[in-house]
PDB file of N, H, CA, C and O in Angstrom:
ATOM      1  N   MET A   1      13.325  17.282   4.046  1.00  0.00           N
ATOM      2  CA  MET A   1      12.227  16.580   3.434  1.00  0.00           C
ATOM      3  C   MET A   1      12.474  16.519   1.927  1.00  0.00           C
ATOM      4  O   MET A   1      12.950  17.481   1.324  1.00  0.00           O
ATOM      5  N   GLU A   2      12.151  15.394   1.342  1.00  0.00           N
ATOM      6  H   GLU A   2      11.765  14.612   1.832  1.00  0.00           H
ATOM      7  CA  GLU A   2      12.326  15.221  -0.095  1.00  0.00           C
ATOM      8  C   GLU A   2      11.329  16.088  -0.856  1.00  0.00           C
ATOM      9  O   GLU A   2      10.224  16.358  -0.385  1.00  0.00           O
ATOM     10  N   ARG A   3      11.738  16.506  -2.017  1.00  0.00           N
ATOM     11  H   ARG A   3      12.635  16.287  -2.400  1.00  0.00           H
ATOM     12  CA  ARG A   3      10.862  17.296  -2.862  1.00  0.00           C
ATOM     13  C   ARG A   3       9.773  16.414  -3.462  1.00  0.00           C
ATOM     14  O   ARG A   3      10.057  15.303  -3.909  1.00  0.00           O
ATOM     15  N   GLY A   4       8.554  16.886  -3.477  1.00  0.00           N
ATOM     16  H   GLY A   4       8.324  17.789  -3.114  1.00  0.00           H
ATOM     17  CA  GLY A   4       7.449  16.153  -4.091  1.00  0.00           C
ATOM     18  C   GLY A   4       6.962  14.953  -3.293  1.00  0.00           C
ATOM     19  O   GLY A   4       6.290  14.079  -3.842  1.00  0.00           O
ATOM     20  N   VAL A   5       7.286  14.898  -2.023  1.00  0.00           N
ATOM     21  H   VAL A   5       7.832  15.608  -1.578  1.00  0.00           H
ATOM     22  CA  VAL A   5       6.914  13.738  -1.206  1.00  0.00           C
ATOM     23  C   VAL A   5       5.397  13.554  -1.137  1.00  0.00           C
ATOM     24  O   VAL A   5       4.920  12.420  -1.099  1.00  0.00           O
ATOM     25  N   PHE A   6       4.645  14.628  -1.119  1.00  0.00           N
ATOM     26  H   PHE A   6       5.032  15.550  -1.150  1.00  0.00           H
ATOM     27  CA  PHE A   6       3.191  14.520  -1.006  1.00  0.00           C
ATOM     28  C   PHE A   6       2.529  14.180  -2.335  1.00  0.00           C
ATOM     29  O   PHE A   6       1.328  13.913  -2.376  1.00  0.00           O
ATOM     30  N   LYS A   7       3.285  14.187  -3.405  1.00  0.00           N
ATOM     31  H   LYS A   7       4.261  14.405  -3.371  1.00  0.00           H
ATOM     32  CA  LYS A   7       2.763  13.846  -4.731  1.00  0.00           C
ATOM     33  C   LYS A   7       2.989  12.371  -5.066  1.00  0.00           C
ATOM     34  O   LYS A   7       2.528  11.894  -6.102  1.00  0.00           O
ATOM     35  N   LEU A   8       3.700  11.645  -4.190  1.00  0.00           N
ATOM     36  H   LEU A   8       4.074  12.033  -3.348  1.00  0.00           H
ATOM     37  CA  LEU A   8       3.949  10.226  -4.440  1.00  0.00           C
ATOM     38  C   LEU A   8       2.626   9.478  -4.543  1.00  0.00           C
ATOM     39  O   LEU A   8       1.627   9.883  -3.947  1.00  0.00           O
ATOM     40  N   THR A   9       2.623   8.381  -5.303  1.00  0.00           N
ATOM     41  H   THR A   9       3.434   8.052  -5.786  1.00  0.00           H
ATOM     42  CA  THR A   9       1.374   7.667  -5.566  1.00  0.00           C
ATOM     43  C   THR A   9       1.013   6.636  -4.503  1.00  0.00           C
ATOM     44  O   THR A   9      -0.119   6.156  -4.468  1.00  0.00           O
ATOM     45  N   SER A  10       1.956   6.294  -3.642  1.00  0.00           N
ATOM     46  H   SER A  10       2.876   6.685  -3.670  1.00  0.00           H
ATOM     47  CA  SER A  10       1.715   5.273  -2.630  1.00  0.00           C
ATOM     48  C   SER A  10       1.736   5.875  -1.224  1.00  0.00           C
ATOM     49  O   SER A  10       2.637   6.637  -0.874  1.00  0.00           O
ATOM     50  N   ALA A  11       0.734   5.520  -0.434  1.00  0.00           N
ATOM     51  H   ALA A  11       0.003   4.901  -0.719  1.00  0.00           H
ATOM     52  CA  ALA A  11       0.672   5.992   0.956  1.00  0.00           C
ATOM     53  C   ALA A  11       1.867   5.467   1.754  1.00  0.00           C
ATOM     54  O   ALA A  11       2.381   6.157   2.634  1.00  0.00           O
ATOM     55  N   LYS A  12       2.305   4.246   1.444  1.00  0.00           N
ATOM     56  H   LYS A  12       1.887   3.685   0.729  1.00  0.00           H
ATOM     57  CA  LYS A  12       3.464   3.662   2.141  1.00  0.00           C
ATOM     58  C   LYS A  12       4.733   4.446   1.840  1.00  0.00           C
ATOM     59  O   LYS A  12       5.555   4.668   2.729  1.00  0.00           O
ATOM     60  N   LYS A  13       4.895   4.863   0.592  1.00  0.00           N
ATOM     61  H   LYS A  13       4.228   4.683  -0.130  1.00  0.00           H
ATOM     62  CA  LYS A  13       6.087   5.628   0.205  1.00  0.00           C
ATOM     63  C   LYS A  13       6.090   6.995   0.879  1.00  0.00           C
ATOM     64  O   LYS A  13       7.137   7.478   1.312  1.00  0.00           O
ATOM     65  N   ILE A  14       4.925   7.613   0.966  1.00  0.00           N
ATOM     66  H   ILE A  14       4.075   7.221   0.615  1.00  0.00           H
ATOM     67  CA  ILE A  14       4.808   8.914   1.629  1.00  0.00           C
ATOM     68  C   ILE A  14       5.186   8.762   3.101  1.00  0.00           C
ATOM     69  O   ILE A  14       5.967   9.551   3.634  1.00  0.00           O
ATOM     70  N   ALA A  15       4.627   7.744   3.752  1.00  0.00           N
ATOM     71  H   ALA A  15       3.993   7.104   3.320  1.00  0.00           H
ATOM     72  CA  ALA A  15       4.909   7.506   5.172  1.00  0.00           C
ATOM     73  C   ALA A  15       6.391   7.215   5.400  1.00  0.00           C
ATOM     74  O   ALA A  15       6.986   7.722   6.351  1.00  0.00           O
ATOM     75  N   ALA A  16       6.980   6.406   4.537  1.00  0.00           N
ATOM     76  H   ALA A  16       6.497   5.994   3.765  1.00  0.00           H
ATOM     77  CA  ALA A  16       8.401   6.057   4.682  1.00  0.00           C
ATOM     78  C   ALA A  16       9.285   7.289   4.528  1.00  0.00           C
ATOM     79  O   ALA A  16      10.260   7.458   5.260  1.00  0.00           O
ATOM     80  N   SER A  17       8.941   8.141   3.577  1.00  0.00           N
ATOM     81  H   SER A  17       8.148   8.004   2.983  1.00  0.00           H
ATOM     82  CA  SER A  17       9.719   9.355   3.345  1.00  0.00           C
ATOM     83  C   SER A  17       9.610  10.316   4.527  1.00  0.00           C
ATOM     84  O   SER A  17      10.609  10.892   4.958  1.00  0.00           O
ATOM     85  N   LEU A  18       8.399  10.486   5.047  1.00  0.00           N
ATOM     86  H   LEU A  18       7.588  10.018   4.697  1.00  0.00           H
ATOM     87  CA  LEU A  18       8.204  11.365   6.201  1.00  0.00           C
ATOM     88  C   LEU A  18       8.918  10.818   7.435  1.00  0.00           C
ATOM     89  O   LEU A  18       9.487  11.582   8.215  1.00  0.00           O
ATOM     90  N   LYS A  19       8.889   9.513   7.610  1.00  0.00           N
ATOM     91  H   LYS A  19       8.427   8.892   6.976  1.00  0.00           H
ATOM     92  CA  LYS A  19       9.580   8.892   8.745  1.00  0.00           C
ATOM     93  C   LYS A  19      11.079   9.148   8.638  1.00  0.00           C
ATOM     94  O   LYS A  19      11.725   9.540   9.610  1.00  0.00           O
ATOM     95  N   ARG A  20      11.619   8.923   7.456  1.00  0.00           N
ATOM     96  H   ARG A  20      11.095   8.605   6.666  1.00  0.00           H
ATOM     97  CA  ARG A  20      13.052   9.142   7.223  1.00  0.00           C
ATOM     98  C   ARG A  20      13.427  10.594   7.507  1.00  0.00           C
ATOM     99  O   ARG A  20      14.430  10.862   8.168  1.00  0.00           O
ATOM    100  N   SER A  21      12.626  11.520   7.010  1.00  0.00           N
ATOM    101  H   SER A  21      11.811  11.302   6.472  1.00  0.00           H
ATOM    102  CA  SER A  21      12.897  12.947   7.215  1.00  0.00           C
ATOM    103  C   SER A  21      12.848  13.322   8.692  1.00  0.00           C
ATOM    104  O   SER A  21      13.718  14.036   9.189  1.00  0.00           O
ATOM    105  N   ALA A  22      11.830  12.837   9.384  1.00  0.00           N
ATOM    106  H   ALA A  22      11.123  12.256   8.981  1.00  0.00           H
ATOM    107  CA  ALA A  22      11.661  13.175  10.803  1.00  0.00           C
ATOM    108  C   ALA A  22      12.786  12.593  11.654  1.00  0.00           C
ATOM    109  O   ALA A  22      13.261  13.242  12.586  1.00  0.00           O
ATOM    110  N   GLU A  23      13.207  11.381  11.339  1.00  0.00           N
ATOM    111  H   GLU A  23      12.821  10.854  10.582  1.00  0.00           H
ATOM    112  CA  GLU A  23      14.263  10.743  12.131  1.00  0.00           C
ATOM    113  C   GLU A  23      15.631  11.386  11.907  1.00  0.00           C
ATOM    114  O   GLU A  23      16.472  11.389  12.806  1.00  0.00           O
ATOM    115  N   HIS A  24      15.852  11.925  10.717  1.00  0.00           N
ATOM    116  H   HIS A  24      15.168  11.922   9.987  1.00  0.00           H
ATOM    117  CA  HIS A  24      17.148  12.535  10.417  1.00  0.00           C
ATOM    118  C   HIS A  24      17.217  14.026  10.746  1.00  0.00           C
ATOM    119  O   HIS A  24      18.286  14.632  10.679  1.00  0.00           O
ATOM    120  N   SER A  25      16.081  14.610  11.100  1.00  0.00           N
ATOM    121  H   SER A  25      15.212  14.117  11.154  1.00  0.00           H
ATOM    122  CA  SER A  25      16.049  16.039  11.397  1.00  0.00           C
ATOM    123  C   SER A  25      16.688  16.330  12.755  1.00  0.00           C
ATOM    124  O   SER A  25      16.450  15.632  13.741  1.00  0.00           O
ATOM    125  N   SER A  26      17.494  17.368  12.773  1.00  0.00           N
ATOM    126  H   SER A  26      17.688  17.935  11.972  1.00  0.00           H
ATOM    127  CA  SER A  26      18.101  17.776  14.045  1.00  0.00           C
ATOM    128  C   SER A  26      17.369  18.985  14.626  1.00  0.00           C
ATOM    129  O   SER A  26      17.727  19.473  15.698  1.00  0.00           O
ATOM    130  N   ARG A  27      16.355  19.461  13.926  1.00  0.00           N
ATOM    131  H   ARG A  27      16.064  19.064  13.056  1.00  0.00           H
ATOM    132  CA  ARG A  27      15.636  20.666  14.346  1.00  0.00           C
ATOM    133  C   ARG A  27      14.349  20.381  15.114  1.00  0.00           C
ATOM    134  O   ARG A  27      13.730  21.304  15.642  1.00  0.00           O
ATOM    135  N   ARG A  28      13.943  19.124  15.183  1.00  0.00           N
ATOM    136  H   ARG A  28      14.447  18.374  14.755  1.00  0.00           H
ATOM    137  CA  ARG A  28      12.657  18.831  15.822  1.00  0.00           C
ATOM    138  C   ARG A  28      12.731  18.915  17.336  1.00  0.00           C
ATOM    139  O   ARG A  28      13.759  18.624  17.949  1.00  0.00           O
ATOM    140  N   LYS A  29      11.624  19.316  17.915  1.00  0.00           N
ATOM    141  H   LYS A  29      10.789  19.552  17.417  1.00  0.00           H
ATOM    142  CA  LYS A  29      11.536  19.445  19.366  1.00  0.00           C
ATOM    143  C   LYS A  29      10.765  18.273  19.969  1.00  0.00           C
ATOM    144  O   LYS A  29      10.985  17.904  21.123  1.00  0.00           O
ATOM    145  N   ALA A  30       9.870  17.698  19.188  1.00  0.00           N
ATOM    146  H   ALA A  30       9.691  17.998  18.251  1.00  0.00           H
ATOM    147  CA  ALA A  30       9.069  16.562  19.652  1.00  0.00           C
ATOM    148  C   ALA A  30       9.678  15.270  19.107  1.00  0.00           C
ATOM    149  O   ALA A  30      10.729  15.295  18.467  1.00  0.00           O
ATOM    150  N   GLY A  31       9.020  14.153  19.362  1.00  0.00           N
ATOM    151  H   GLY A  31       8.166  14.133  19.882  1.00  0.00           H
ATOM    152  CA  GLY A  31       9.489  12.871  18.848  1.00  0.00           C
ATOM    153  C   GLY A  31       9.342  12.793  17.337  1.00  0.00           C
ATOM    154  O   GLY A  31       8.662  13.619  16.728  1.00  0.00           O
ATOM    155  N   ALA A  32       9.976  11.808  16.741  1.00  0.00           N
ATOM    156  H   ALA A  32      10.528  11.137  17.235  1.00  0.00           H
ATOM    157  CA  ALA A  32       9.960  11.660  15.282  1.00  0.00           C
ATOM    158  C   ALA A  32       8.547  11.404  14.751  1.00  0.00           C
ATOM    159  O   ALA A  32       8.163  11.955  13.720  1.00  0.00           O
ATOM    160  N   TYR A  33       7.769  10.563  15.458  1.00  0.00           N
ATOM    161  H   TYR A  33       8.081  10.115  16.296  1.00  0.00           H
ATOM    162  CA  TYR A  33       6.406  10.267  15.006  1.00  0.00           C
ATOM    163  C   TYR A  33       5.558  11.535  14.987  1.00  0.00           C
ATOM    164  O   TYR A  33       4.863  11.825  14.013  1.00  0.00           O
ATOM    165  N   ARG A  34       5.630  12.270  16.068  1.00  0.00           N
ATOM    166  H   ARG A  34       6.195  12.035  16.859  1.00  0.00           H
ATOM    167  CA  ARG A  34       4.837  13.497  16.182  1.00  0.00           C
ATOM    168  C   ARG A  34       5.241  14.512  15.116  1.00  0.00           C
ATOM    169  O   ARG A  34       4.394  15.207  14.554  1.00  0.00           O
ATOM    170  N   SER A  35       6.518  14.590  14.849  1.00  0.00           N
ATOM    171  H   SER A  35       7.207  14.026  15.305  1.00  0.00           H
ATOM    172  CA  SER A  35       7.033  15.509  13.848  1.00  0.00           C
ATOM    173  C   SER A  35       6.550  15.127  12.445  1.00  0.00           C
ATOM    174  O   SER A  35       6.112  15.984  11.678  1.00  0.00           O
ATOM    175  N   ALA A  36       6.634  13.837  12.119  1.00  0.00           N
ATOM    176  H   ALA A  36       6.990  13.141  12.742  1.00  0.00           H
ATOM    177  CA  ALA A  36       6.203  13.359  10.805  1.00  0.00           C
ATOM    178  C   ALA A  36       4.702  13.572  10.609  1.00  0.00           C
ATOM    179  O   ALA A  36       4.263  14.012   9.546  1.00  0.00           O
ATOM    180  N   LEU A  37       3.929  13.262  11.633  1.00  0.00           N
ATOM    181  H   LEU A  37       4.286  12.905  12.497  1.00  0.00           H
ATOM    182  CA  LEU A  37       2.481  13.440  11.558  1.00  0.00           C
ATOM    183  C   LEU A  37       2.132  14.918  11.417  1.00  0.00           C
ATOM    184  O   LEU A  37       1.193  15.276  10.707  1.00  0.00           O
ATOM    185  N   SER A  38       2.880  15.759  12.087  1.00  0.00           N
ATOM    186  H   SER A  38       3.643  15.468  12.664  1.00  0.00           H
ATOM    187  CA  SER A  38       2.672  17.198  12.018  1.00  0.00           C
ATOM    188  C   SER A  38       2.907  17.726  10.601  1.00  0.00           C
ATOM    189  O   SER A  38       2.146  18.561  10.111  1.00  0.00           O
ATOM    190  N   MET A  39       3.959  17.237   9.947  1.00  0.00           N
ATOM    191  H   MET A  39       4.576  16.558  10.345  1.00  0.00           H
ATOM    192  CA  MET A  39       4.244  17.656   8.564  1.00  0.00           C
ATOM    193  C   MET A  39       3.095  17.274   7.641  1.00  0.00           C
ATOM    194  O   MET A  39       2.669  18.063   6.798  1.00  0.00           O
ATOM    195  N   LEU A  40       2.602  16.056   7.812  1.00  0.00           N
ATOM    196  H   LEU A  40       2.948  15.415   8.497  1.00  0.00           H
ATOM    197  CA  LEU A  40       1.521  15.552   6.972  1.00  0.00           C
ATOM    198  C   LEU A  40       0.226  16.329   7.217  1.00  0.00           C
ATOM    199  O   LEU A  40      -0.446  16.733   6.268  1.00  0.00           O
ATOM    200  N   THR A  41      -0.114  16.534   8.463  1.00  0.00           N
ATOM    201  H   THR A  41       0.432  16.206   9.233  1.00  0.00           H
ATOM    202  CA  THR A  41      -1.330  17.268   8.819  1.00  0.00           C
ATOM    203  C   THR A  41      -1.267  18.712   8.341  1.00  0.00           C
ATOM    204  O   THR A  41      -2.257  19.253   7.850  1.00  0.00           O
ATOM    205  N   PHE A  42      -0.108  19.330   8.484  1.00  0.00           N
ATOM    206  H   PHE A  42       0.697  18.890   8.883  1.00  0.00           H
ATOM    207  CA  PHE A  42       0.063  20.707   8.035  1.00  0.00           C
ATOM    208  C   PHE A  42      -0.204  20.811   6.534  1.00  0.00           C
ATOM    209  O   PHE A  42      -0.890  21.729   6.085  1.00  0.00           O
ATOM    210  N   TYR A  43       0.336  19.875   5.763  1.00  0.00           N
ATOM    211  H   TYR A  43       0.894  19.129   6.127  1.00  0.00           H
ATOM    212  CA  TYR A  43       0.142  19.897   4.311  1.00  0.00           C
ATOM    213  C   TYR A  43      -1.337  19.737   3.960  1.00  0.00           C
ATOM    214  O   TYR A  43      -1.858  20.465   3.114  1.00  0.00           O
ATOM    215  N   ILE A  44      -2.009  18.791   4.603  1.00  0.00           N
ATOM    216  H   ILE A  44      -1.586  18.200   5.289  1.00  0.00           H
ATOM    217  CA  ILE A  44      -3.435  18.549   4.329  1.00  0.00           C
ATOM    218  C   ILE A  44      -4.260  19.788   4.671  1.00  0.00           C
ATOM    219  O   ILE A  44      -5.109  20.206   3.884  1.00  0.00           O
ATOM    220  N   ASN A  45      -4.013  20.373   5.839  1.00  0.00           N
ATOM    221  H   ASN A  45      -3.323  20.034   6.478  1.00  0.00           H
ATOM    222  CA  ASN A  45      -4.780  21.547   6.268  1.00  0.00           C
ATOM    223  C   ASN A  45      -4.480  22.770   5.415  1.00  0.00           C
ATOM    224  O   ASN A  45      -5.378  23.558   5.117  1.00  0.00           O
ATOM    225  N   ARG A  46      -3.229  22.932   5.023  1.00  0.00           N
ATOM    226  H   ARG A  46      -2.500  22.292   5.264  1.00  0.00           H
ATOM    227  CA  ARG A  46      -2.825  24.092   4.227  1.00  0.00           C
ATOM    228  C   ARG A  46      -3.457  24.051   2.841  1.00  0.00           C
ATOM    229  O   ARG A  46      -3.832  25.088   2.293  1.00  0.00           O
ATOM    230  N   ALA A  47      -3.572  22.858   2.280  1.00  0.00           N
ATOM    231  H   ALA A  47      -3.267  22.016   2.726  1.00  0.00           H
ATOM    232  CA  ALA A  47      -4.171  22.721   0.948  1.00  0.00           C
ATOM    233  C   ALA A  47      -5.669  22.996   0.999  1.00  0.00           C
ATOM    234  O   ALA A  47      -6.246  23.513   0.042  1.00  0.00           O
ATOM    235  N   GLY A  48      -6.286  22.652   2.108  1.00  0.00           N
ATOM    236  H   GLY A  48      -5.817  22.232   2.885  1.00  0.00           H
ATOM    237  CA  GLY A  48      -7.709  22.931   2.290  1.00  0.00           C
ATOM    238  C   GLY A  48      -8.595  22.293   1.242  1.00  0.00           C
ATOM    239  O   GLY A  48      -8.440  21.117   0.914  1.00  0.00           O
ATOM    240  N   LYS A  49      -9.527  23.075   0.718  1.00  0.00           N
ATOM    241  H   LYS A  49      -9.653  24.030   0.984  1.00  0.00           H
ATOM    242  CA  LYS A  49     -10.500  22.553  -0.239  1.00  0.00           C
ATOM    243  C   LYS A  49      -9.929  22.375  -1.636  1.00  0.00           C
ATOM    244  O   LYS A  49     -10.559  21.752  -2.490  1.00  0.00           O
ATOM    245  N   THR A  50      -8.746  22.914  -1.875  1.00  0.00           N
ATOM    246  H   THR A  50      -8.233  23.420  -1.181  1.00  0.00           H
ATOM    247  CA  THR A  50      -8.152  22.785  -3.212  1.00  0.00           C
ATOM    248  C   THR A  50      -7.490  21.419  -3.422  1.00  0.00           C
ATOM    249  O   THR A  50      -7.127  21.075  -4.547  1.00  0.00           O
ATOM    250  N   LEU A  51      -7.334  20.645  -2.354  1.00  0.00           N
ATOM    251  H   LEU A  51      -7.629  20.925  -1.441  1.00  0.00           H
ATOM    252  CA  LEU A  51      -6.718  19.325  -2.448  1.00  0.00           C
ATOM    253  C   LEU A  51      -7.714  18.348  -3.072  1.00  0.00           C
ATOM    254  O   LEU A  51      -8.814  18.171  -2.548  1.00  0.00           O
ATOM    255  N   PRO A  52      -7.340  17.712  -4.186  1.00  0.00           N
ATOM    256  CA  PRO A  52      -8.256  16.744  -4.820  1.00  0.00           C
ATOM    257  C   PRO A  52      -8.593  15.597  -3.864  1.00  0.00           C
ATOM    258  O   PRO A  52      -7.765  15.196  -3.047  1.00  0.00           O
ATOM    259  N   GLU A  53      -9.794  15.085  -3.972  1.00  0.00           N
ATOM    260  H   GLU A  53     -10.467  15.410  -4.636  1.00  0.00           H
ATOM    261  CA  GLU A  53     -10.273  14.035  -3.071  1.00  0.00           C
ATOM    262  C   GLU A  53      -9.387  12.792  -3.119  1.00  0.00           C
ATOM    263  O   GLU A  53      -9.148  12.163  -2.088  1.00  0.00           O
ATOM    264  N   THR A  54      -8.901  12.435  -4.301  1.00  0.00           N
ATOM    265  H   THR A  54      -9.095  12.946  -5.138  1.00  0.00           H
ATOM    266  CA  THR A  54      -8.036  11.251  -4.419  1.00  0.00           C
ATOM    267  C   THR A  54      -6.738  11.443  -3.641  1.00  0.00           C
ATOM    268  O   THR A  54      -6.261  10.523  -2.977  1.00  0.00           O
ATOM    269  N   GLN A  55      -6.176  12.634  -3.728  1.00  0.00           N
ATOM    270  H   GLN A  55      -6.564  13.381  -4.268  1.00  0.00           H
ATOM    271  CA  GLN A  55      -4.929  12.904  -3.010  1.00  0.00           C
ATOM    272  C   GLN A  55      -5.178  12.977  -1.502  1.00  0.00           C
ATOM    273  O   GLN A  55      -4.367  12.498  -0.710  1.00  0.00           O
ATOM    274  N   ARG A  56      -6.299  13.577  -1.114  1.00  0.00           N
ATOM    275  H   ARG A  56      -6.958  13.966  -1.758  1.00  0.00           H
ATOM    276  CA  ARG A  56      -6.640  13.657   0.315  1.00  0.00           C
ATOM    277  C   ARG A  56      -6.783  12.247   0.898  1.00  0.00           C
ATOM    278  O   ARG A  56      -6.299  11.978   1.997  1.00  0.00           O
ATOM    279  N   THR A  57      -7.443  11.357   0.168  1.00  0.00           N
ATOM    280  H   THR A  57      -7.836  11.576  -0.725  1.00  0.00           H
ATOM    281  CA  THR A  57      -7.615   9.975   0.617  1.00  0.00           C
ATOM    282  C   THR A  57      -6.262   9.289   0.767  1.00  0.00           C
ATOM    283  O   THR A  57      -6.022   8.582   1.746  1.00  0.00           O
ATOM    284  N   ARG A  58      -5.385   9.500  -0.204  1.00  0.00           N
ATOM    285  H   ARG A  58      -5.580  10.074  -0.999  1.00  0.00           H
ATOM    286  CA  ARG A  58      -4.041   8.907  -0.164  1.00  0.00           C
ATOM    287  C   ARG A  58      -3.269   9.415   1.055  1.00  0.00           C
ATOM    288  O   ARG A  58      -2.588   8.644   1.731  1.00  0.00           O
ATOM    289  N   LEU A  59      -3.378  10.705   1.328  1.00  0.00           N
ATOM    290  H   LEU A  59      -3.931  11.331   0.779  1.00  0.00           H
ATOM    291  CA  LEU A  59      -2.663  11.289   2.464  1.00  0.00           C
ATOM    292  C   LEU A  59      -3.243  10.814   3.799  1.00  0.00           C
ATOM    293  O   LEU A  59      -2.506  10.633   4.768  1.00  0.00           O
ATOM    294  N   GLU A  60      -4.548  10.617   3.848  1.00  0.00           N
ATOM    295  H   GLU A  60      -5.147  10.765   3.060  1.00  0.00           H
ATOM    296  CA  GLU A  60      -5.170  10.080   5.066  1.00  0.00           C
ATOM    297  C   GLU A  60      -4.708   8.642   5.299  1.00  0.00           C
ATOM    298  O   GLU A  60      -4.498   8.230   6.440  1.00  0.00           O
ATOM    299  N   ARG A  61      -4.549   7.871   4.200  1.00  0.00           N
ATOM    300  H   ARG A  61      -4.720   8.205   3.273  1.00  0.00           H
ATOM    301  CA  ARG A  61      -4.023   6.510   4.323  1.00  0.00           C
ATOM    302  C   ARG A  61      -2.568   6.535   4.773  1.00  0.00           C
ATOM    303  O   ARG A  61      -2.109   5.628   5.468  1.00  0.00           O
ATOM    304  N   ALA A  62      -1.850   7.572   4.373  1.00  0.00           N
ATOM    305  H   ALA A  62      -2.223   8.309   3.808  1.00  0.00           H
ATOM    306  CA  ALA A  62      -0.445   7.717   4.777  1.00  0.00           C
ATOM    307  C   ALA A  62      -0.337   7.895   6.292  1.00  0.00           C
ATOM    308  O   ALA A  62       0.651   7.476   6.896  1.00  0.00           O
ATOM    309  N   LYS A  63      -1.346   8.513   6.907  1.00  0.00           N
ATOM    310  H   LYS A  63      -2.148   8.853   6.417  1.00  0.00           H
ATOM    311  CA  LYS A  63      -1.356   8.659   8.371  1.00  0.00           C
ATOM    312  C   LYS A  63      -1.374   7.281   9.038  1.00  0.00           C
ATOM    313  O   LYS A  63      -0.660   7.041  10.011  1.00  0.00           O
ATOM    314  N   VAL A  64      -2.197   6.386   8.501  1.00  0.00           N
ATOM    315  H   VAL A  64      -2.777   6.581   7.710  1.00  0.00           H
ATOM    316  CA  VAL A  64      -2.294   5.025   9.039  1.00  0.00           C
ATOM    317  C   VAL A  64      -0.967   4.293   8.839  1.00  0.00           C
ATOM    318  O   VAL A  64      -0.489   3.603   9.739  1.00  0.00           O
ATOM    319  N   GLU A  65      -0.380   4.450   7.658  1.00  0.00           N
ATOM    320  H   GLU A  65      -0.769   5.011   6.927  1.00  0.00           H
ATOM    321  CA  GLU A  65       0.907   3.809   7.363  1.00  0.00           C
ATOM    322  C   GLU A  65       2.015   4.356   8.262  1.00  0.00           C
ATOM    323  O   GLU A  65       2.913   3.622   8.674  1.00  0.00           O
ATOM    324  N   LEU A  66       1.941   5.628   8.552  1.00  0.00           N
ATOM    325  H   LEU A  66       1.212   6.224   8.217  1.00  0.00           H
ATOM    326  CA  LEU A  66       2.923   6.264   9.432  1.00  0.00           C
ATOM    327  C   LEU A  66       2.833   5.661  10.835  1.00  0.00           C
ATOM    328  O   LEU A  66       3.843   5.389  11.484  1.00  0.00           O
ATOM    329  N   LYS A  67       1.605   5.464  11.274  1.00  0.00           N
ATOM    330  H   LYS A  67       0.784   5.685  10.746  1.00  0.00           H
ATOM    331  CA  LYS A  67       1.373   4.851  12.578  1.00  0.00           C
ATOM    332  C   LYS A  67       1.992   3.450  12.623  1.00  0.00           C
ATOM    333  O   LYS A  67       2.640   3.078  13.601  1.00  0.00           O
ATOM    334  N   ARG A  68       1.781   2.680  11.550  1.00  0.00           N
ATOM    335  H   ARG A  68       1.255   2.983  10.755  1.00  0.00           H
ATOM    336  CA  ARG A  68       2.357   1.330  11.462  1.00  0.00           C
ATOM    337  C   ARG A  68       3.877   1.381  11.441  1.00  0.00           C
ATOM    338  O   ARG A  68       4.542   0.589  12.110  1.00  0.00           O
ATOM    339  N   ALA A  69       4.424   2.315  10.672  1.00  0.00           N
ATOM    340  H   ALA A  69       3.884   2.958  10.129  1.00  0.00           H
ATOM    341  CA  ALA A  69       5.877   2.424  10.524  1.00  0.00           C
ATOM    342  C   ALA A  69       6.564   2.707  11.860  1.00  0.00           C
ATOM    343  O   ALA A  69       7.693   2.274  12.093  1.00  0.00           O
ATOM    344  N   PHE A  70       5.875   3.431  12.725  1.00  0.00           N
ATOM    345  H   PHE A  70       4.959   3.783  12.536  1.00  0.00           H
ATOM    346  CA  PHE A  70       6.443   3.757  14.030  1.00  0.00           C
ATOM    347  C   PHE A  70       6.004   2.767  15.113  1.00  0.00           C
ATOM    348  O   PHE A  70       6.322   2.946  16.289  1.00  0.00           O
ATOM    349  N   GLY A  71       5.271   1.725  14.711  1.00  0.00           N
ATOM    350  H   GLY A  71       5.013   1.580  13.756  1.00  0.00           H
ATOM    351  CA  GLY A  71       4.843   0.698  15.667  1.00  0.00           C
ATOM    352  C   GLY A  71       3.826   1.182  16.669  1.00  0.00           C
ATOM    353  O   GLY A  71       3.854   0.775  17.830  1.00  0.00           O
ATOM    354  N   ARG A  72       2.932   2.042  16.240  1.00  0.00           N
ATOM    355  H   ARG A  72       2.909   2.373  15.297  1.00  0.00           H
ATOM    356  CA  ARG A  72       1.914   2.607  17.149  1.00  0.00           C
ATOM    357  C   ARG A  72       0.510   2.157  16.772  1.00  0.00           C
ATOM    358  O   ARG A  72      -0.448   2.913  16.933  1.00  0.00           O
ATOM    359  N   GLU A  73       0.384   0.959  16.281  1.00  0.00           N
ATOM    360  H   GLU A  73       1.162   0.345  16.150  1.00  0.00           H
ATOM    361  CA  GLU A  73      -0.912   0.453  15.849  1.00  0.00           C
ATOM    362  C   GLU A  73      -1.813   0.090  16.990  1.00  0.00           C
ATOM    363  O   GLU A  73      -2.941  -0.352  16.770  1.00  0.00           O
TER     364      GLU A  73
END
């Protein structure tokens, strides 16, 4: 995974980076979509209440973009 991926300003860029990371990973047990979504959800949950609302909104939008990127709309 790229460094600072969750700090990117665009939800599309975050989704693209997570997709790239998940597809190139040889350690995943589930599919690439599930793996990418898991990374994103883990980050959101781990940050908890300390995550600024603007960043949380961006990351939630990244979930939608991730779905589009994998053709699961």
